[in-house]
C-alpha positions in Angstrom: 107.0 22.9 182.6 104.6 20.0 183.0 103.9 20.8 186.7 101.6 23.3 188.3 102.7 24.6 191.7 101.2 27.3 193.9 103.9 29.4 195.2 105.1 28.8 198.7 108.3 27.0 198.6 110.9 25.9 201.2 113.7 24.4 199.0 117.0 22.8 199.7 120.2 24.6 198.6 120.8 22.1 195.8 118.1 24.0 193.8 120.6 26.8 193.1 123.1 24.6 191.3 120.3 23.1 189.2 119.0 26.6 188.3 122.5 27.8 187.4 122.9 25.1 184.8 119.4 25.0 183.5 118.3 26.0 180.0 115.7 28.7 179.7 112.2 27.6 179.1 108.8 29.3 178.3 109.1 33.0 177.8 113.0 32.7 177.9 112.7 32.3 181.7 114.4 29.9 184.0 111.6 27.7 185.2 111.7 26.7 188.9 109.3 23.9 188.4 111.7 22.2 186.0 114.4 22.5 188.6 112.0 21.1 191.2 111.3 18.1 189.0 115.0 17.5 188.6 115.3 17.5 192.4 112.6 14.9 192.7 113.5 12.6 189.8 117.3 12.8 189.6 118.3 13.7 193.1 115.4 11.7 194.8 114.7 14.6 197.0 111.2 14.3 198.6 108.6 17.1 198.3 105.7 17.7 200.6 102.5 19.6 200.0 99.8 21.1 202.2 96.2 21.2 200.9 95.0 24.8 200.8 91.3 25.6 201.2 90.9 29.1 200.1 90.7 31.6 197.2 93.6 31.6 194.8 94.3 34.7 192.7 96.5 34.7 189.5 98.8 37.6 190.4 100.5 37.1 187.1 97.6 38.8 185.4 96.7 42.5 186.0 93.1 41.7 187.0 94.1 38.8 189.3 96.7 41.0 191.0 94.1 43.8 191.6 91.5 41.3 192.8 94.0 39.8 195.3 94.7 43.3 196.7 90.9 44.1 196.9 90.2 40.8 198.7 93.1 41.4 201.1 91.9 44.9 202.0 88.3 43.7 202.5 89.4 40.9 204.9 91.5 43.2 207.1 89.6 44.7 210.1 91.9 47.7 210.1 91.3 48.5 206.4 87.9 47.1 205.3 85.6 49.9 206.3 87.7 52.7 205.0 88.6 50.8 201.8 84.9 50.1 201.0 84.2 53.8 201.5 87.0 54.8 199.2 86.1 52.2 196.6 82.5 53.3 196.5 83.7 56.8 195.5 85.4 55.5 192.3 82.6 53.0 191.3 
């Protein structure tokens, strides 16, 4: 795919017919970004974005997934203190 998209989508139902007929792409996977580009270019469906100011974690990697969970735990008032204590035991 030639697009980069951070994952929070609200898509119209037409996406499913496009996905059903789509050839597999990278990694032999069906690429949702390719279907989204088809919606924009061929079906002239508009897309909207919201600028996100915050930390982004690559949960497709093992380290990114772990870092996202650590950050989540540290930001939660109901978890942070106990999580820090437990984390210190294994470091």
